C-alpha positions as CSV (number, residue, x, y, z in Angstrom):
1,X,0.1,-0.2,-0.2
2,X,1.3,2.9,-0.9
3,X,0.6,6.5,1.3
4,X,1.6,9.6,1.9
5,X,2.9,12.1,4.9
6,X,0.7,14.9,5.0
7,X,1.1,18.8,7.0
8,X,4.5,18.0,7.9
9,X,6.2,20.8,10.1
10,X,9.6,22.3,9.0
11,X,11.2,20.6,12.4
12,X,10.1,17.4,11.3
13,X,11.1,17.4,7.9
14,X,14.6,18.3,9.1
15,X,14.1,15.3,11.6
16,X,13.6,13.4,8.2
17,X,16.0,14.2,6.2
18,X,18.6,13.7,8.8
19,X,17.4,10.3,9.7
20,X,17.2,9.6,6.0
21,X,20.6,10.4,5.7
22,X,21.9,8.3,8.9
23,X,20.3,5.4,7.6
24,X,21.7,5.6,3.8
25,X,24.7,6.7,5.1
26,X,24.6,3.0,7.5
27,X,23.4,1.1,4.5
28,X,26.6,1.6,2.5
29,X,29.2,1.7,5.1
30,X,27.4,-2.3,5.7
31,X,27.4,-2.5,1.9
32,X,31.3,-1.9,1.9
33,X,32.1,-4.1,5.0
34,X,30.2,-6.9,3.5
35,X,32.0,-6.9,0.5
36,X,35.7,-6.4,1.9
37,X,35.7,-8.9,4.5
38,X,33.4,-11.7,5.5
39,X,32.7,-10.2,9.0
40,X,29.9,-11.6,10.8
41,X,26.4,-9.9,10.8
42,X,26.2,-9.4,14.5
43,X,29.2,-7.8,15.1
44,X,28.3,-5.8,12.1
45,X,25.1,-4.8,13.2
46,X,26.7,-3.5,17.0
47,X,29.3,-1.8,14.9
48,X,26.8,-0.1,12.7
49,X,25.1,0.6,15.9
50,X,27.6,2.4,17.5
51,X,29.3,4.2,14.7
52,X,25.8,5.8,13.5
53,X,24.2,6.3,17.0
54,X,20.9,4.0,15.9
55,X,19.2,2.1,18.1
56,X,19.9,-2.0,17.4
57,X,16.6,-2.5,15.3
58,X,17.9,0.7,13.0
59,X,21.0,-1.0,12.7
60,X,19.5,-4.3,12.1
61,X,17.6,-3.0,9.1
62,X,20.3,-0.8,7.3
63,X,22.5,-4.4,7.2
64,X,20.0,-6.7,6.2
65,X,19.1,-4.0,3.6
66,X,22.6,-4.2,2.3
67,X,22.9,-7.8,2.5
68,X,20.1,-8.3,0.4
69,X,21.0,-6.1,-2.0
70,X,24.4,-8.1,-2.2
71,X,22.2,-11.3,-2.5
72,X,20.3,-9.5,-5.5
73,X,23.2,-8.5,-7.4
74,X,24.8,-12.7,-7.2
75,X,21.2,-13.9,-8.2
76,X,21.6,-11.5,-11.0
77,X,25.1,-12.2,-12.3
78,X,23.0,-16.1,-12.1
79,X,20.6,-15.7,-14.2
80,X,22.0,-13.1,-16.6
81,X,24.9,-15.4,-17.1
82,X,22.6,-18.8,-17.8
83,X,20.4,-16.2,-20.1
84,X,23.0,-15.5,-22.1
85,X,25.1,-19.0,-22.3
86,X,21.4,-20.2,-23.7
87,X,21.0,-17.4,-26.2
88,X,24.9,-18.0,-27.2
89,X,23.9,-21.7,-27.6
90,X,20.6,-21.2,-29.4
91,X,22.4,-18.4,-32.3
92,X,25.5,-21.2,-33.0
93,X,22.6,-24.1,-33.2
94,X,20.9,-22.1,-36.3
95,X,23.9,-21.2,-37.4
96,X,25.0,-25.0,-37.6
97,X,21.7,-26.4,-38.7
98,X,20.7,-23.8,-41.2
99,X,24.1,-23.7,-44.1
100,X,22.0,-23.7,-46.7
101,X,18.9,-21.9,-46.0
102,X,20.7,-18.9,-44.5
103,X,21.5,-16.1,-47.1
104,X,24.6,-13.9,-46.7
105,X,22.7,-11.1,-44.8
106,X,21.1,-13.4,-42.8
107,X,24.3,-15.4,-42.0
108,X,26.3,-12.1,-41.1
109,X,23.6,-10.4,-39.1
110,X,23.8,-13.3,-36.9
111,X,27.3,-13.8,-36.9
112,X,27.4,-10.0,-35.2
113,X,24.9,-11.1,-33.0
114,X,26.7,-14.4,-32.0
115,X,29.7,-11.5,-30.9
116,X,27.9,-9.2,-28.8
117,X,26.4,-12.2,-26.7
118,X,29.8,-13.9,-26.6
119,X,31.2,-10.4,-25.0
120,X,28.1,-10.6,-22.9
121,X,28.6,-13.4,-21.8
122,X,31.9,-13.3,-20.6
123,X,31.3,-10.1,-19.0
124,X,28.8,-12.4,-16.4
125,X,31.1,-15.3,-16.3
126,X,33.6,-12.7,-15.1
127,X,32.2,-11.8,-12.2
128,X,31.6,-15.5,-11.2
129,X,34.9,-16.4,-11.6
130,X,35.9,-14.1,-9.1
131,X,33.0,-14.5,-6.9
132,X,32.3,-10.7,-7.2
133,X,29.1,-8.6,-8.3
134,X,29.0,-5.7,-10.9
135,X,29.4,-1.9,-9.4
136,X,26.1,-1.1,-7.5
137,X,25.5,2.8,-7.3
138,X,23.3,4.1,-4.5
139,X,21.5,7.0,-5.9
140,X,20.5,5.2,-9.3
141,X,22.8,5.0,-12.5
142,X,20.8,7.3,-14.5
143,X,21.2,9.9,-11.5
144,X,24.6,9.0,-11.8
145,X,25.1,10.0,-15.3
146,X,23.1,13.1,-15.1
147,X,25.3,14.1,-12.3
148,X,28.5,13.8,-14.6
149,X,26.8,15.0,-17.5
150,X,26.8,18.3,-14.9
151,X,22.6,18.0,-15.6
152,X,22.3,18.2,-12.1
153,X,23.9,19.6,-8.9
154,X,25.6,18.0,-6.2
155,X,23.0,18.6,-3.8
156,X,20.3,16.6,-6.2
157,X,22.6,14.2,-6.5
158,X,23.0,13.6,-2.5
159,X,19.2,13.7,-2.3
160,X,18.9,11.1,-4.5
161,X,21.4,8.8,-2.1
162,X,19.8,9.7,0.9
163,X,16.0,9.3,0.4
164,X,15.0,6.6,2.3
165,X,14.3,4.9,5.2
166,X,13.5,1.4,6.2
167,X,12.3,-0.8,9.1
168,X,10.6,-3.8,9.1
169,X,8.2,-5.1,11.4
170,X,8.6,-7.1,14.9
171,X,5.6,-8.9,15.9
172,X,6.6,-9.1,20.0
173,X,6.3,-4.8,19.4
174,X,3.1,-5.5,17.9
175,X,3.6,-4.3,14.6
176,X,6.5,-2.3,13.5
177,X,8.7,-0.3,16.7
178,X,10.7,2.7,14.2
179,X,8.1,3.7,11.7
180,X,4.3,2.9,13.9
181,X,0.9,3.6,11.8
182,X,-1.6,4.8,14.7
183,X,-4.5,6.0,15.0
184,X,-5.8,8.7,17.1
185,X,-9.6,10.0,17.2
186,X,-10.3,9.0,13.7
187,X,-7.3,10.4,12.3
188,X,-4.0,8.4,11.2
189,X,-0.2,9.4,11.9
190,X,3.1,7.8,11.6
191,X,5.7,7.6,14.9
192,X,8.8,7.7,14.0
193,X,11.3,6.7,16.5
194,X,14.2,10.0,16.4
195,X,17.8,9.1,16.6
196,X,17.7,12.5,19.5
197,X,17.8,10.7,22.6
198,X,15.8,11.9,26.3
199,X,17.6,11.1,29.7
200,X,16.3,7.8,30.1
201,X,18.1,6.9,26.9
202,X,14.7,6.3,25.1
203,X,14.2,7.7,21.9
204,X,12.3,10.4,21.3
205,X,9.2,10.1,18.6
206,X,7.8,12.2,16.4
207,X,3.8,12.0,14.8
208,X,3.5,12.9,11.4
209,X,-0.4,12.6,9.8
210,X,-0.6,9.9,6.8
211,X,-3.2,9.8,4.7
212,X,-4.0,6.1,4.1
213,X,-5.1,6.1,0.5
214,X,-8.6,4.7,-0.3
215,X,-10.0,5.7,-3.9
216,X,-14.0,7.2,-4.1
217,X,-15.9,6.9,-7.5
218,X,-16.8,10.4,-7.7
219,X,-20.8,9.0,-9.3
220,X,-21.3,6.6,-6.6
221,X,-19.6,7.0,-3.9
222,X,-18.3,3.6,-3.6
223,X,-14.9,2.4,-3.4
224,X,-13.1,1.8,-6.7
225,X,-10.9,-1.0,-6.8
226,X,-9.4,-2.6,-3.4
227,X,-10.0,-1.0,0.0
228,X,-6.6,-0.9,1.0
229,X,-7.1,1.4,3.7
230,X,-9.6,-1.2,5.2
231,X,-7.9,-4.0,5.2
232,X,-5.0,-2.2,6.6
233,X,-6.6,-1.2,9.5
234,X,-7.8,-4.8,9.8
235,X,-4.5,-5.9,9.8
236,X,-3.4,-3.0,12.7
237,X,-6.2,-3.9,14.8
238,X,-4.7,-7.7,15.0
239,X,-1.2,-6.9,15.9
240,X,0.7,-8.7,13.0
241,X,3.7,-7.0,11.7
242,X,3.9,-4.6,8.6
243,X,7.2,-3.4,6.9
244,X,7.2,0.4,6.0
245,X,9.7,2.2,4.0
246,X,10.0,5.7,3.6
247,X,11.0,7.6,0.7
248,X,11.9,11.1,-0.4
249,X,10.6,12.1,-3.9
250,X,10.1,15.5,-5.3
251,X,10.0,17.0,-1.7
252,X,7.1,14.7,-0.5
253,X,7.5,12.1,1.9
254,X,6.0,8.7,0.6
255,X,5.3,5.6,2.7
256,X,5.2,2.1,1.3
257,X,3.5,-0.4,3.7
258,X,3.9,-3.9,3.5
259,X,1.2,-6.3,5.2
260,X,-0.3,-9.6,4.3
261,X,-3.8,-10.2,3.6
262,X,-5.6,-12.8,5.5
263,X,-6.2,-15.9,4.5
264,X,-9.4,-16.9,2.7
265,X,-11.4,-19.8,2.5
266,X,-11.9,-21.4,-1.4
267,X,-16.0,-21.1,-2.2
268,X,-15.6,-21.6,-5.6
269,X,-14.3,-24.8,-6.6
270,X,-14.0,-27.3,-9.5
271,X,-16.8,-29.2,-8.3
272,X,-19.1,-27.4,-11.3
273,X,-17.0,-27.2,-13.4
274,X,-13.6,-25.1,-14.5
275,X,-13.2,-22.3,-16.6
276,X,-9.5,-22.8,-18.4
277,X,-8.3,-19.5,-19.9
278,X,-5.3,-19.3,-22.0
279,X,-3.3,-16.0,-21.9
280,X,-2.8,-13.9,-25.1
281,X,-0.8,-10.4,-25.5
282,X,-4.3,-9.1,-26.2
283,X,-6.8,-10.9,-23.6
284,X,-7.8,-14.0,-22.2
285,X,-10.0,-17.1,-24.3
286,X,-12.0,-18.9,-21.6
287,X,-13.5,-22.1,-22.1
288,X,-15.9,-23.6,-19.3
289,X,-16.2,-27.3,-19.1
290,X,-18.7,-29.5,-16.7
291,X,-16.8,-31.9,-14.0
292,X,-16.5,-34.8,-16.8
293,X,-14.3,-32.8,-19.0
294,X,-17.1,-31.9,-21.7
295,X,-17.6,-28.3,-23.4
296,X,-19.7,-25.6,-21.7
297,X,-19.2,-22.8,-23.9
298,X,-16.5,-20.8,-25.0
299,X,-15.5,-17.0,-25.4
300,X,-12.9,-14.2,-26.2
301,X,-12.1,-11.2,-23.8
302,X,-10.3,-8.9,-26.5
303,X,-8.2,-5.7,-25.2
304,X,-6.3,-4.8,-28.5
305,X,-5.2,-1.7,-26.3
306,X,-3.0,-4.0,-24.4
307,X,-0.4,-4.0,-27.2
308,X,0.9,-0.4,-27.7
309,X,-0.5,1.1,-24.1
310,X,1.0,2.9,-21.9
311,X,2.4,1.6,-18.6
312,X,-0.2,2.7,-16.2
313,X,-2.7,2.4,-19.0
314,X,-2.2,-0.9,-19.7
315,X,-2.3,-2.4,-15.9
316,X,-5.9,-0.8,-15.8
317,X,-6.8,-2.1,-18.8
318,X,-5.1,-5.5,-17.0
319,X,-7.4,-4.7,-13.9
320,X,-10.5,-4.2,-16.0
321,X,-9.9,-7.9,-17.8
322,X,-9.4,-9.6,-14.4
323,X,-12.2,-7.9,-13.3
324,X,-14.5,-9.0,-16.1
325,X,-13.4,-13.2,-15.6
326,X,-13.6,-12.5,-11.8
327,X,-17.6,-12.4,-12.2
328,X,-18.1,-14.9,-14.8
329,X,-16.4,-17.0,-12.2
330,X,-18.7,-16.3,-9.3
331,X,-21.7,-16.1,-11.7
332,X,-21.0,-19.7,-12.9
333,X,-19.7,-20.6,-9.3
334,X,-16.9,-22.6,-10.8
335,X,-13.2,-22.2,-11.0
336,X,-10.3,-21.3,-12.9
337,X,-7.0,-22.9,-14.4
338,X,-4.9,-21.5,-16.0
339,X,-1.3,-22.1,-17.5
340,X,2.1,-22.4,-15.2
341,X,4.1,-20.1,-17.6
342,X,7.8,-19.6,-17.0
343,X,8.8,-16.9,-19.9
344,X,13.0,-16.8,-19.7
345,X,15.1,-14.2,-21.7
346,X,17.0,-16.6,-23.1
347,X,15.8,-17.2,-27.2
348,X,16.2,-14.4,-28.9
349,X,17.5,-15.4,-32.4
350,X,14.2,-14.0,-34.5
351,X,13.6,-10.6,-34.0
352,X,10.1,-11.2,-34.9
353,X,9.8,-13.3,-31.8
354,X,12.1,-10.7,-29.8
355,X,9.1,-8.0,-30.9
356,X,6.2,-10.5,-30.0
357,X,7.7,-11.6,-26.1
358,X,8.2,-7.8,-25.4
359,X,4.8,-6.6,-26.1
360,X,4.1,-9.8,-24.3
361,X,1.9,-9.0,-21.1
362,X,1.0,-12.6,-19.7
363,X,3.3,-12.1,-15.9
364,X,1.0,-9.4,-15.4
365,X,-2.5,-10.4,-16.5
366,X,-1.5,-13.7,-14.2
367,X,-0.3,-12.3,-11.7
368,X,-3.3,-9.6,-11.2
369,X,-5.7,-12.7,-11.8
370,X,-4.2,-15.2,-9.2
371,X,-4.0,-12.4,-6.4
372,X,-7.7,-11.3,-7.3
373,X,-9.2,-15.2,-7.2
374,X,-7.6,-15.5,-4.0
375,X,-9.2,-12.2,-3.0
376,X,-12.2,-13.6,-4.0
377,X,-12.4,-17.0,-2.7
378,X,-12.0,-18.2,-6.4
379,X,-9.9,-21.6,-6.5
380,X,-7.1,-21.3,-8.7
381,X,-5.1,-24.7,-10.5
382,X,-1.8,-24.1,-12.8
383,X,-1.5,-26.6,-15.3
384,X,1.6,-27.0,-17.5
385,X,1.4,-25.4,-20.6
386,X,3.6,-28.1,-23.0
387,X,1.2,-28.6,-26.1
388,X,-2.0,-26.7,-25.0
389,X,-2.0,-24.6,-28.4
390,X,-1.6,-27.9,-30.7
391,X,-3.7,-29.8,-28.8
392,X,-6.7,-27.7,-28.9
393,X,-6.5,-27.4,-32.6
394,X,-6.1,-30.3,-33.8
395,X,-8.7,-31.7,-31.6
396,X,-11.4,-29.7,-30.5
397,X,-11.5,-26.6,-32.4
398,X,-13.1,-28.1,-35.6
399,X,-15.6,-30.1,-33.5
400,X,-17.2,-27.1,-31.4
401,X,-16.1,-24.2,-33.5
402,X,-13.0,-22.3,-31.3
403,X,-10.3,-20.5,-32.7
404,X,-7.1,-21.9,-31.6
405,X,-6.9,-20.3,-28.1
406,X,-10.2,-21.0,-26.9
407,X,-9.3,-24.8,-28.3
408,X,-5.8,-24.2,-26.3
409,X,-8.1,-22.8,-22.9
410,X,-10.3,-26.2,-22.9
411,X,-7.3,-28.5,-23.0
412,X,-6.0,-26.3,-19.7
413,X,-9.1,-26.8,-18.2
414,X,-9.3,-30.6,-18.8
415,X,-5.7,-30.7,-17.7
416,X,-6.6,-29.4,-14.4
417,X,-9.2,-32.5,-13.7
418,X,-6.2,-34.7,-14.8
419,X,-7.9,-35.8,-17.5
420,X,-5.5,-37.9,-20.5
421,X,-5.5,-36.0,-24.5
422,X,-5.6,-39.4,-26.5
423,X,-5.1,-38.7,-30.4
424,X,-8.0,-39.1,-31.9
425,X,-8.5,-42.5,-34.2
426,X,-9.2,-40.4,-37.5
427,X,-5.4,-38.8,-36.7
428,X,-3.9,-41.7,-35.9
429,X,-5.4,-43.7,-39.4
430,X,-4.2,-41.0,-42.4
431,X,-0.9,-39.6,-40.5
432,X,1.0,-42.3,-38.6
433,X,2.7,-45.2,-40.7
434,X,4.2,-47.4,-37.4
435,X,1.0,-47.9,-35.5
436,X,2.7,-50.2,-33.2
437,X,5.8,-47.7,-32.4
438,X,3.4,-44.9,-32.2
439,X,0.9,-46.0,-29.1
440,X,4.4,-47.4,-27.0
441,X,5.2,-43.4,-26.8
442,X,3.8,-41.2,-24.3
443,X,1.0,-38.6,-24.9
444,X,3.3,-35.7,-25.2
445,X,5.4,-37.6,-27.8
446,X,2.7,-38.8,-29.8
447,X,0.9,-35.1,-30.3
448,X,4.7,-34.0,-31.1
449,X,4.6,-36.5,-33.9
450,X,1.0,-35.5,-34.7
451,X,1.9,-31.7,-34.9
452,X,5.4,-32.6,-36.6
453,X,3.3,-34.7,-39.6
454,X,0.5,-31.9,-40.2
455,X,3.5,-29.3,-40.3
456,X,4.7,-30.9,-43.3
457,X,1.2,-30.9,-44.9
458,X,0.0,-27.2,-44.1
459,X,2.9,-25.5,-42.8
460,X,2.9,-23.4,-39.3
461,X,-0.3,-21.6,-39.6
462,X,-3.5,-22.6,-38.0
463,X,-6.0,-21.8,-39.9
464,X,-4.7,-23.2,-42.9
465,X,-5.2,-26.8,-41.3
466,X,-8.9,-25.6,-39.8
467,X,-10.0,-24.8,-43.8
468,X,-8.2,-27.9,-45.2
469,X,-8.8,-30.3,-42.3
470,X,-11.2,-32.4,-44.3
471,X,-8.9,-32.7,-47.6
472,X,-6.0,-33.4,-46.0
473,X,-7.6,-36.0,-43.8
474,X,-9.5,-37.5,-47.1
475,X,-12.8,-37.1,-46.2
476,X,-13.7,-35.0,-48.8
477,X,-11.7,-34.9,-52.0
């Protein structure tokens, strides 16, 4: 939840700015000490607390933030190294297998791309070999380059480097001891433990009004979207922990509050049927089946604007699509089945696929859909995505008059019930020569062979199969 501080006094601003400066300095100090030597975390926390006059919890948060920065960089190095290694292998495979089909222009382009990918791979491998991480710039690389070019002042650069405080929650302290949200007389405040101390060595606390977001419709007066304020106030009353990160952006103080949603009971399950969803760059393909695997209906929720809209607009469109799906599932009182997609940035041999993948917002759609279903008590089942489109195309599209995406959605729904997808007898008779050898293969290997045989006859375009299916199978002359 993103909240904002309001009506801060000049004294409060000065105190918060000083706290941000000290916390960010302590974080950078911890970061450098962790990189330089294998120092013990406990000793470093005491050192940071003593050096910067932080209480032990603030010191722990600074050290932990620095430690997580290092861990994230190491994971990033592994991820990029694996990604570029697969990219190099993919390009080498195309160059070795397509010696006759490639033109000189295409070959030279692939060789140039191979050289670039190999240099990137060597760059990331060097960090793994030396057990180091890439240079980290506190304050963002973009602002650092602007400072180097003289586009921002030295003070603006320092403001970027010292603009945050982070505080983890503690259940024994009923929430968050250093950045605590409190409610007094219907007003919400952020209680901040400052660096100044009383004579009894206790931190002096200040209370700054905080606005917890709640978006009301101008027409109806009802809340649009998720009621974050109500959810957080319930969480606050339970005494559970929550994390607070305070940031200063363009002179305003924002608070990013992280808390766990309460567990909900699943009401809408697959006992009454299930809706399979195939995710596409321009929307959702929905196909519903009953609990015996039979087709009931199908539709396509299309939104072309997803392909070219700006980030904020695209996020809003994704939310609207997800809302429609949730309403449909609740109306039919059934569950939802989706693909467990894991797209990785490891293949960019062809520019067409790279463009499609760049605009493919499947991740945002599926994450928003899953979280909405959890909140609305709808069961979500994830299934493997292999051959869903091909099985739906060759087995169900002509039977129910569906496009290939709805056929894939039907396979997804049936797979959630763990139904097997047998190859139809007519495809087996017309496209397979050695039936005994074919029947000894597993389900996916059979569909892979069917797919290869059909591609030899009609090519890659699925519409050609739907149009010429009867001729290919010898049903009509």
